[in-house]
C-alpha angles and dihedrals in degrees: 000000000000125000117227094207118121116236114257115271114237118213114255115250124220099254094177092078091047092050091049090049090053091048091052091047093049090049091049090052091049092048090047092051093048091047094050090048093052092043093047090226142083121251089238087075117098093234113110091207098103121144113260104160145002119234116197113219088185125358089270101033113078125182119194114228114211129215090256092052098256123123136240113204128197106047122145115263093239094050092051092049090048091055090052093047092049093048092050091047090050093046090049092052091049091049091049090050091051094048091049093051090048091051090047090049093048091047090048091051093051090053089054098051114122116259116240117191092343096306129094115254110247120214117229 
């Protein structure tokens, strides 16, 4: 009645890039929510005046800079700081992702170098 065959073995996928993509997406969502909150509008609106960064005139006086270069005064200090932290985290994740892709592309190119006399040709 029972089969003694082993189930097929599926190749393992690289979950680290999937995990990194999920982290970047979550950070983008968090930044977007904070941006919408400080802009008092949703990104779906046609207005380009969405919060992108907090500039601090003094250590306790933040002004929100919008995507069109205008400013939104009167935001709480903690909320302004949170916008900058989220933006920096997102930018860091994006930079890390780009660096990883470049490293993978470089590694892939090294593996595809033509062989000369049994050794891989190295670029100078």
